[in-house]
N, C-alpha and C positions, 0 to 999 in steps of 0.2 A: 483091207478094210479101211475106210475112212474114221475121221475124228468123230463125225456125226454119228455113225453106226456104235462107234464106242461107247461114247456117252449114253445112249439108248440101252446099251446091253449092259452097264456096269451093274446095276442092282441084281441084275442076273446070276452075273460071273460071280458076285460075293455070296449070293445064297445057293451056289453051286445048281441051278438050275438051266445053267445053258447047255444046248444038243454039242455033242460031240466036237462037230465041225464049226460052230460056231465060237466053241472056248479056244481053238487052235488059232482060228484066226484071231481072237479078242489078245491071247497071248503072244502071238508073232507080231502083232503090232507094237504093242509095249517097246521092244529098243529102237523100234523106227520113231516112236514120237513122244519125245521128253514132258510136252504138255500134256498129252493122256497118262502118262506115268505120274506126272504130279496130282493130276486128277485124281486117280486111283488111289493116290497115297493119302487123299484129302477125304475121301469117303471112309478110306479105313480107321482115318484117325478120329472123323469125326464119328463113327458108330463106335470105336474104343472109349472115346471120350463120354458119348451120350447114352451109350446101350441102346438098346431097341426102341425104335421109337415108330408108334404107328401113327395113322393120322388122326382116329381118335383119342391121342393123348395130349393133342395141341389144340389149342383154339382156334376159329376159323378165323380172325384177324391172324394171326399167327402163320397160319398157314397159308394165307394168301400171300404175306412178306416174302415168306422163302419162295412161294412159287413165283413170286415177280421177280427176285433175286438171280434165280437159275433162268430164268425165261432173258432176262436182259446180260445174263455172264455172256463174258467172249474169251475165246481161248487167245 
């Protein structure tokens, strides 16, 4: 699994929704990549801090700012 695939699957992983083979590849990637391990930890910390957040819970402006920030995020 490469880092781009990992980032695409992180939400499904945290929700327990990955197919078994994808979950295995996801978990195997973690010890190989400290950047993705940090990314996963940041996701977990954000969820713990903010609770469950859905697109309906934020304003369109805030949603756009978040999308822009993640779009421009560099590993």
